[in-house]
BAVO-709835 format. One record per residue (C-alpha): residue number from 1; chain; x, y, z. Coordinates in steps of 0.02 Angstrom, whole numbers, plus 50000, padded with zeros to 5 digits. Layout:
// BAVO-709835
  pos  unit     px     py     pz
  NUM     A      X      Y      Z
...
//
This chain:
// BAVO-709835
  pos  unit     px     py     pz
    1     A  54747  55963  60788
    2     A  54839  55880  60644
    3     A  55006  55946  60603
    4     A  55095  55887  60452
    5     A  55260  55922  60371
    6     A  55311  55937  60192
    7     A  55495  55918  60141
    8     A  55621  55811  60041
    9     A  55709  55675  60138
   10     A  55861  55744  60229
   11     A  55784  55915  60255
   12     A  55771  55902  60450
   13     A  55590  55838  60463
   14     A  55628  55706  60603
   15     A  55737  55832  60697
   16     A  55600  55956  60684
   17     A  55467  55831  60738
   18     A  55572  55779  60888
   19     A  55538  55957  60963
   20     A  55370  55886  61009
   21     A  55316  55751  61134
   22     A  55345  55576  61080
   23     A  55158  55537  61096
   24     A  55113  55668  60970
   25     A  55220  55599  60832
   26     A  55165  55474  60701
   27     A  55305  55425  60589
   28     A  55303  55304  60436
   29     A  55494  55269  60458
   30     A  55462  55205  60636
   31     A  55322  55095  60579
   32     A  55421  55022  60434
   33     A  55559  54985  60552
   34     A  55440  54901  60678
   35     A  55373  54788  60533
   36     A  55542  54748  60452
   37     A  55683  54803  60565
   38     A  55732  54930  60425
   39     A  55662  55110  60420
   40     A  55705  55122  60234
   41     A  55609  54964  60179
   42     A  55483  55036  60062
   43     A  55392  54873  60042
   44     A  55330  54900  60219
   45     A  55246  55068  60174
   46     A  55069  55003  60154
   47     A  55068  54920  60332
   48     A  55155  55073  60400
   49     A  55023  55188  60326
   50     A  54886  55079  60406
   51     A  54970  55092  60574
   52     A  54983  55281  60553
   53     A  54797  55294  60500
   54     A  54751  55194  60661
   55     A  54849  55307  60774
   56     A  54791  55464  60693
   57     A  54611  55414  60717
   58     A  54647  55366  60902
   59     A  54725  55534  60937
   60     A  54611  55646  60836
   61     A  54457  55559  60899
   62     A  54510  55613  61079
   63     A  54553  55791  61027
   64     A  54740  55758  61045
   65     A  54875  55836  60932
   66     A  54959  55731  60803
   67     A  55112  55774  60716
   68     A  55137  55677  60549
   69     A  55329  55641  60527
   70     A  55338  55591  60347
   71     A  55368  55677  60181
   72     A  55189  55697  60124
   73     A  55238  55752  59945
   74     A  55098  55663  59856
   75     A  54932  55757  59843
   76     A  54834  55596  59878
   77     A  54930  55566  60043
   78     A  54887  55751  60095
   79     A  54706  55728  60045
   80     A  54698  55576  60155
   81     A  54769  55673  60305
   82     A  54651  55818  60273
   83     A  54502  55692  60264
   84     A  54548  55623  60433
   85     A  54563  55799  60507
   86     A  54394  55847  60437
   87     A  54308  55680  60492
   88     A  54367  55715  60675
   89     A  54328  55896  60660
   90     A  54508  55952  60694
   91     A  54612  56085  60621
   92     A  54746  56040  60503
   93     A  54912  56134  60494
   94     A  55053  56122  60371
   95     A  55236  56161  60395
   96     A  55319  56185  60228
   97     A  55512  56156  60236
   98     A  55553  56281  60100
   99     A  55741  56247  60104
  100     A  55841  56265  59942
  101     A  55891  56101  59861
  102     A  56078  56123  59893
  103     A  56046  56143  60081
  104     A  55936  55983  60073
  105     A  56070  55891  59977
  106     A  56210  55943  60106
  107     A  56103  55894  60255
  108     A  56062  55729  60180
  109     A  56246  55693  60140
  110     A  56280  55712  60324
  111     A  56151  55590  60386
  112     A  56179  55418  60461
  113     A  56056  55349  60330
  114     A  56082  55444  60168
  115     A  55938  55440  60046
  116     A  55996  55421  59862
  117     A  56017  55593  59778
  118     A  55891  55560  59644
  119     A  55750  55526  59771
  120     A  55800  55688  59870
  121     A  55784  55788  59706
  122     A  55635  55702  59655
  123     A  55544  55743  59820
  124     A  55608  55913  59822
  125     A  55536  55946  59651
  126     A  55362  55870  59713
  127     A  55351  55994  59860
  128     A  55187  56085  59857
  129     A  55191  56278  59863
  130     A  55104  56380  60003
  131     A  54957  56411  59885
  132     A  54939  56230  59838
  133     A  54925  56185  60021
  134     A  54800  56322  60064
  135     A  54700  56276  59911
  136     A  54699  56094  59967
  137     A  54614  56146  60125
  138     A  54737  56165  60269
  139     A  54682  56278  60398
  140     A  54856  56355  60421
  141     A  55016  56341  60320
  142     A  55187  56396  60389
  143     A  55341  56401  60288
  144     A  55490  56352  60387
  145     A  55584  56509  60331
  146     A  55450  56610  60413
  147     A  55454  56516  60573
  148     A  55645  56538  60581
  149     A  55629  56730  60530
  150     A  55499  56763  60666
  151     A  55590  56668  60798
  152     A  55450  56547  60828
  153     A  55566  56403  60834
  154     A  55680  56479  60957
  155     A  55543  56478  61090
  156     A  55526  56291  61075
  157     A  55382  56175  61043
  158     A  55396  56057  61192
  159     A  55252  56053  61312
//
């Protein structure tokens, strides 16, 4: 299964992804850091995306779960993730962090690595809606607000 998350920077994506085993997570920030020693070095995104693609193929081809820890706000990025899941005949599940912008801005301000406010706002504005994600072809779409309301997160995700 491919699980991917959509959210603006600073909305808690990596904290959420950390609920899952390390081996499940593929994270562009980690691969940028490995390539350049700096997570935020956007010039390393192309090589980080190649590493992510290799690891996704390795896991999905074996029927293993992969959790994509990146913003995924651009349609072409989501289309690529969906294509990989379809190629390997694995379900694709989306978690949409439907947090209000003031909440995201406050969380971002409290981070060790603060993302510039204009980028947080731009990414928040680019977030797809539930209907968009379903129409794109995700097998299941879960808004974070729904997961919190049903208590699904309190049960924990670690296996």
